PDB file as gemmi writes it, atoms N, CA and C in Angstrom:
CRYST1    1.000    1.000    1.000  90.00  90.00  90.00 P 1                      
ATOM      1  N   MET A   1     282.541 143.239 202.508  1.00  0.00           N  
ATOM      2  CA  MET A   1     282.785 144.187 203.541  1.00  0.00           C  
ATOM      3  C   MET A   1     281.463 144.683 204.512  1.00  0.00           C  
ATOM      4  N   LYS A   2     281.490 144.437 205.725  1.00  0.00           N  
ATOM      5  CA  LYS A   2     280.678 144.765 206.551  1.00  0.00           C  
ATOM      6  C   LYS A   2     280.123 146.179 206.663  1.00  0.00           C  
ATOM      7  N   ASN A   3     278.841 146.481 206.799  1.00  0.00           N  
ATOM      8  CA  ASN A   3     278.419 147.800 206.989  1.00  0.00           C  
ATOM      9  C   ASN A   3     279.195 148.280 208.265  1.00  0.00           C  
ATOM     10  N   LYS A   4     279.977 149.199 208.135  1.00  0.00           N  
ATOM     11  CA  LYS A   4     280.249 150.125 209.539  1.00  0.00           C  
ATOM     12  C   LYS A   4     279.687 151.495 209.505  1.00  0.00           C  
ATOM     13  N   ILE A   5     279.801 151.855 210.798  1.00  0.00           N  
ATOM     14  CA  ILE A   5     279.017 152.903 211.273  1.00  0.00           C  
ATOM     15  C   ILE A   5     280.250 154.084 210.915  1.00  0.00           C  
ATOM     16  N   PRO A   6     280.359 155.293 210.426  1.00  0.00           N  
ATOM     17  CA  PRO A   6     281.519 155.860 210.429  1.00  0.00           C  
ATOM     18  C   PRO A   6     281.727 156.431 211.574  1.00  0.00           C  
ATOM     19  N   ASP A   7     283.056 156.619 211.969  1.00  0.00           N  
ATOM     20  CA  ASP A   7     283.554 156.891 213.227  1.00  0.00           C  
ATOM     21  C   ASP A   7     283.074 158.184 213.684  1.00  0.00           C  
ATOM     22  N   THR A   8     282.722 159.231 212.866  1.00  0.00           N  
ATOM     23  CA  THR A   8     281.789 160.410 213.240  1.00  0.00           C  
ATOM     24  C   THR A   8     280.443 160.020 213.961  1.00  0.00           C  
ATOM     25  N   GLN A   9     279.910 159.034 213.572  1.00  0.00           N  
ATOM     26  CA  GLN A   9     278.503 158.741 213.773  1.00  0.00           C  
ATOM     27  C   GLN A   9     278.488 157.684 215.189  1.00  0.00           C  
ATOM     28  N   GLU A  10     279.614 156.988 215.556  1.00  0.00           N  
ATOM     29  CA  GLU A  10     279.899 155.980 216.513  1.00  0.00           C  
ATOM     30  C   GLU A  10     279.467 156.599 217.954  1.00  0.00           C  
ATOM     31  N   PRO A  11     280.078 157.858 218.491  1.00  0.00           N  
ATOM     32  CA  PRO A  11     279.346 158.109 219.892  1.00  0.00           C  
ATOM     33  C   PRO A  11     278.075 158.496 219.849  1.00  0.00           C  
ATOM     34  N   LEU A  12     277.462 158.846 218.741  1.00  0.00           N  
ATOM     35  CA  LEU A  12     276.017 159.250 218.833  1.00  0.00           C  
ATOM     36  C   LEU A  12     275.044 157.586 219.050  1.00  0.00           C  
ATOM     37  N   VAL A  13     275.610 156.832 218.091  1.00  0.00           N  
ATOM     38  CA  VAL A  13     274.880 155.530 218.258  1.00  0.00           C  
ATOM     39  C   VAL A  13     275.114 155.008 219.539  1.00  0.00           C  
ATOM     40  N   GLN A  14     276.366 155.077 220.038  1.00  0.00           N  
ATOM     41  CA  GLN A  14     276.437 154.578 221.556  1.00  0.00           C  
ATOM     42  C   GLN A  14     275.605 154.897 222.666  1.00  0.00           C  
ATOM     43  N   ALA A  15     275.790 156.458 222.323  1.00  0.00           N  
ATOM     44  CA  ALA A  15     274.836 157.319 223.142  1.00  0.00           C  
ATOM     45  C   ALA A  15     273.188 157.036 223.370  1.00  0.00           C  
ATOM     46  N   ALA A  16     272.869 156.498 222.135  1.00  0.00           N  
ATOM     47  CA  ALA A  16     271.483 156.308 221.838  1.00  0.00           C  
ATOM     48  C   ALA A  16     271.024 154.720 222.257  1.00  0.00           C  
ATOM     49  N   TYR A  17     272.188 153.880 222.046  1.00  0.00           N  
ATOM     50  CA  TYR A  17     271.988 152.550 222.912  1.00  0.00           C  
ATOM     51  C   TYR A  17     272.217 152.699 224.213  1.00  0.00           C  
ATOM     52  N   ASP A  18     273.042 153.422 224.944  1.00  0.00           N  
ATOM     53  CA  ASP A  18     273.251 153.451 226.253  1.00  0.00           C  
ATOM     54  C   ASP A  18     271.731 154.044 226.945  1.00  0.00           C  
ATOM     55  N   ALA A  19     271.457 154.973 226.494  1.00  0.00           N  
ATOM     56  CA  ALA A  19     269.894 155.631 226.707  1.00  0.00           C  
ATOM     57  C   ALA A  19     268.806 154.597 226.537  1.00  0.00           C  
ATOM     58  N   TRP A  20     268.693 154.067 225.380  1.00  0.00           N  
ATOM     59  CA  TRP A  20     267.847 152.827 225.269  1.00  0.00           C  
ATOM     60  C   TRP A  20     267.926 151.668 226.581  1.00  0.00           C  
ATOM     61  N   PHE A  21     269.210 151.385 226.693  1.00  0.00           N  
ATOM     62  CA  PHE A  21     269.553 150.198 227.738  1.00  0.00           C  
ATOM     63  C   PHE A  21     268.832 150.521 228.887  1.00  0.00           C  
ATOM     64  N   LYS A  22     269.413 151.977 229.316  1.00  0.00           N  
ATOM     65  CA  LYS A  22     269.170 152.569 230.910  1.00  0.00           C  
ATOM     66  C   LYS A  22     267.600 152.639 230.722  1.00  0.00           C  
ATOM     67  N   ALA A  23     266.712 153.068 229.975  1.00  0.00           N  
ATOM     68  CA  ALA A  23     265.386 153.117 230.087  1.00  0.00           C  
ATOM     69  C   ALA A  23     264.891 151.812 230.274  1.00  0.00           C  
ATOM     70  N   GLN A  24     265.346 150.756 229.463  1.00  0.00           N  
ATOM     71  CA  GLN A  24     264.787 149.034 229.582  1.00  0.00           C  
ATOM     72  C   GLN A  24     264.966 148.701 230.920  1.00  0.00           C  
ATOM     73  N   VAL A  25     266.426 149.083 231.592  1.00  0.00           N  
ATOM     74  CA  VAL A  25     266.641 148.414 232.724  1.00  0.00           C  
ATOM     75  C   VAL A  25     265.472 149.061 233.824  1.00  0.00           C  
ATOM     76  N   GLN A  26     265.327 150.508 233.640  1.00  0.00           N  
ATOM     77  CA  GLN A  26     264.480 151.272 234.746  1.00  0.00           C  
ATOM     78  C   GLN A  26     262.955 150.458 234.606  1.00  0.00           C  
ATOM     79  N   VAL A  27     262.403 150.342 233.316  1.00  0.00           N  
ATOM     80  CA  VAL A  27     261.343 149.822 233.295  1.00  0.00           C  
ATOM     81  C   VAL A  27     261.123 148.277 234.059  1.00  0.00           C  
ATOM     82  N   GLY A  28     262.175 147.474 233.919  1.00  0.00           N  
ATOM     83  CA  GLY A  28     262.231 146.234 234.604  1.00  0.00           C  
ATOM     84  C   GLY A  28     262.065 146.656 236.293  1.00  0.00           C  
ATOM     85  N   LEU A  29     263.051 147.702 236.776  1.00  0.00           N  
ATOM     86  CA  LEU A  29     263.127 147.903 238.073  1.00  0.00           C  
ATOM     87  C   LEU A  29     261.776 148.505 238.428  1.00  0.00           C  
ATOM     88  N   ASP A  30     261.003 149.225 237.802  1.00  0.00           N  
ATOM     89  CA  ASP A  30     259.784 150.061 238.078  1.00  0.00           C  
ATOM     90  C   ASP A  30     258.761 148.705 237.987  1.00  0.00           C  
ATOM     91  N   ASP A  31     258.819 147.741 237.382  1.00  0.00           N  
ATOM     92  CA  ASP A  31     257.747 146.656 237.265  1.00  0.00           C  
ATOM     93  C   ASP A  31     256.966 146.022 238.723  1.00  0.00           C  
ATOM     94  N   SER A  32     255.951 146.081 238.627  1.00  0.00           N  
ATOM     95  CA  SER A  32     255.290 145.867 240.003  1.00  0.00           C  
ATOM     96  C   SER A  32     254.934 144.649 240.185  1.00  0.00           C  
ATOM     97  N   ARG A  33     255.079 143.705 239.106  1.00  0.00           N  
ATOM     98  CA  ARG A  33     254.570 142.427 239.170  1.00  0.00           C  
ATOM     99  C   ARG A  33     255.641 141.706 239.991  1.00  0.00           C  
ATOM    100  N   PRO A  34     254.761 140.429 240.842  1.00  0.00           N  
ATOM    101  CA  PRO A  34     255.681 139.913 241.561  1.00  0.00           C  
ATOM    102  C   PRO A  34     256.803 139.125 241.091  1.00  0.00           C  
ATOM    103  N   CYS A  35     258.069 138.879 241.811  1.00  0.00           N  
ATOM    104  CA  CYS A  35     259.058 138.307 241.171  1.00  0.00           C  
ATOM    105  C   CYS A  35     258.610 136.631 240.998  1.00  0.00           C  
ATOM    106  N   ILE A  36     259.115 135.889 240.065  1.00  0.00           N  
ATOM    107  CA  ILE A  36     259.258 134.312 239.994  1.00  0.00           C  
ATOM    108  C   ILE A  36     260.531 133.946 240.448  1.00  0.00           C  
ATOM    109  N   PRO A  37     260.310 132.893 241.643  1.00  0.00           N  
ATOM    110  CA  PRO A  37     261.678 132.102 241.941  1.00  0.00           C  
ATOM    111  C   PRO A  37     262.373 131.751 240.857  1.00  0.00           C  
ATOM    112  N   ASN A  38     263.661 131.664 240.865  1.00  0.00           N  
ATOM    113  CA  ASN A  38     264.703 131.012 240.019  1.00  0.00           C  
ATOM    114  C   ASN A  38     264.139 129.734 239.514  1.00  0.00           C  
ATOM    115  N   GLU A  39     263.857 128.759 240.390  1.00  0.00           N  
ATOM    116  CA  GLU A  39     263.455 127.206 240.253  1.00  0.00           C  
ATOM    117  C   GLU A  39     262.201 127.426 239.190  1.00  0.00           C  
ATOM    118  N   GLU A  40     261.355 128.149 239.607  1.00  0.00           N  
ATOM    119  CA  GLU A  40     259.952 128.063 238.953  1.00  0.00           C  
ATOM    120  C   GLU A  40     260.112 128.967 237.515  1.00  0.00           C  
ATOM    121  N   ALA A  41     260.981 129.730 237.362  1.00  0.00           N  
ATOM    122  CA  ALA A  41     261.129 130.531 235.943  1.00  0.00           C  
ATOM    123  C   ALA A  41     262.059 129.080 235.160  1.00  0.00           C  
ATOM    124  N   LYS A  42     262.924 128.453 235.820  1.00  0.00           N  
ATOM    125  CA  LYS A  42     263.544 127.383 234.969  1.00  0.00           C  
ATOM    126  C   LYS A  42     262.654 126.266 234.497  1.00  0.00           C  
ATOM    127  N   ARG A  43     261.594 125.949 235.634  1.00  0.00           N  
ATOM    128  CA  ARG A  43     260.647 124.905 235.263  1.00  0.00           C  
ATOM    129  C   ARG A  43     259.865 125.275 233.967  1.00  0.00           C  
ATOM    130  N   LEU A  44     259.200 126.716 233.968  1.00  0.00           N  
ATOM    131  CA  LEU A  44     258.652 127.328 232.859  1.00  0.00           C  
ATOM    132  C   LEU A  44     259.260 127.005 231.613  1.00  0.00           C  
ATOM    133  N   MET A  45     260.510 127.624 231.674  1.00  0.00           N  
ATOM    134  CA  MET A  45     261.158 127.735 230.577  1.00  0.00           C  
ATOM    135  C   MET A  45     261.209 126.166 229.790  1.00  0.00           C  
ATOM    136  N   ALA A  46     261.814 125.356 230.549  1.00  0.00           N  
ATOM    137  CA  ALA A  46     261.897 124.071 230.161  1.00  0.00           C  
ATOM    138  C   ALA A  46     260.707 123.319 229.481  1.00  0.00           C  
ATOM    139  N   ILE A  47     259.492 123.844 230.199  1.00  0.00           N  
ATOM    140  CA  ILE A  47     258.177 123.521 229.345  1.00  0.00           C  
ATOM    141  C   ILE A  47     258.170 124.319 227.961  1.00  0.00           C  
ATOM    142  N   LYS A  48     258.334 125.336 227.996  1.00  0.00           N  
ATOM    143  CA  LYS A  48     258.235 126.181 226.762  1.00  0.00           C  
ATOM    144  C   LYS A  48     259.439 125.568 225.788  1.00  0.00           C  
ATOM    145  N   ARG A  49     260.437 125.301 226.332  1.00  0.00           N  
ATOM    146  CA  ARG A  49     261.314 124.613 225.429  1.00  0.00           C  
ATOM    147  C   ARG A  49     261.136 123.225 224.774  1.00  0.00           C  
ATOM    148  N   GLU A  50     260.487 122.431 225.509  1.00  0.00           N  
ATOM    149  CA  GLU A  50     259.891 120.972 225.399  1.00  0.00           C  
ATOM    150  C   GLU A  50     258.860 121.282 223.906  1.00  0.00           C  
ATOM    151  N   LYS A  51     258.097 122.359 224.277  1.00  0.00           N  
ATOM    152  CA  LYS A  51     256.693 122.463 223.605  1.00  0.00           C  
ATOM    153  C   LYS A  51     257.527 123.227 222.128  1.00  0.00           C  
ATOM    154  N   LEU A  52     258.440 123.836 221.780  1.00  0.00           N  
ATOM    155  CA  LEU A  52     259.260 124.085 220.645  1.00  0.00           C  
ATOM    156  C   LEU A  52     259.895 123.044 220.135  1.00  0.00           C  
ATOM    157  N   ARG A  53     260.436 122.254 220.768  1.00  0.00           N  
ATOM    158  CA  ARG A  53     261.221 121.046 220.252  1.00  0.00           C  
ATOM    159  C   ARG A  53     260.232 120.036 219.391  1.00  0.00           C  
ATOM    160  N   LYS A  54     258.874 120.134 219.993  1.00  0.00           N  
ATOM    161  CA  LYS A  54     257.977 118.997 219.522  1.00  0.00           C  
ATOM    162  C   LYS A  54     257.331 119.696 218.108  1.00  0.00           C  
ATOM    163  N   ARG A  55     257.533 120.997 217.797  1.00  0.00           N  
ATOM    164  CA  ARG A  55     256.979 121.665 216.832  1.00  0.00           C  
ATOM    165  C   ARG A  55     257.541 121.109 215.483  1.00  0.00           C  
TER     166      ARG A  55                                                      
END                                                                             
């Protein structure tokens, strides 16, 4: 049987997760670093994936 959070705690857990998630989104929105174009991000991730495959 998997560990299940008791129903009485479920709303508290959900509220905590929602608060954490909203804070993380705000951090991203407030980030002043320049955006990376999608094609550049794909290129960089392809390089990282290739390095990991070679390990």
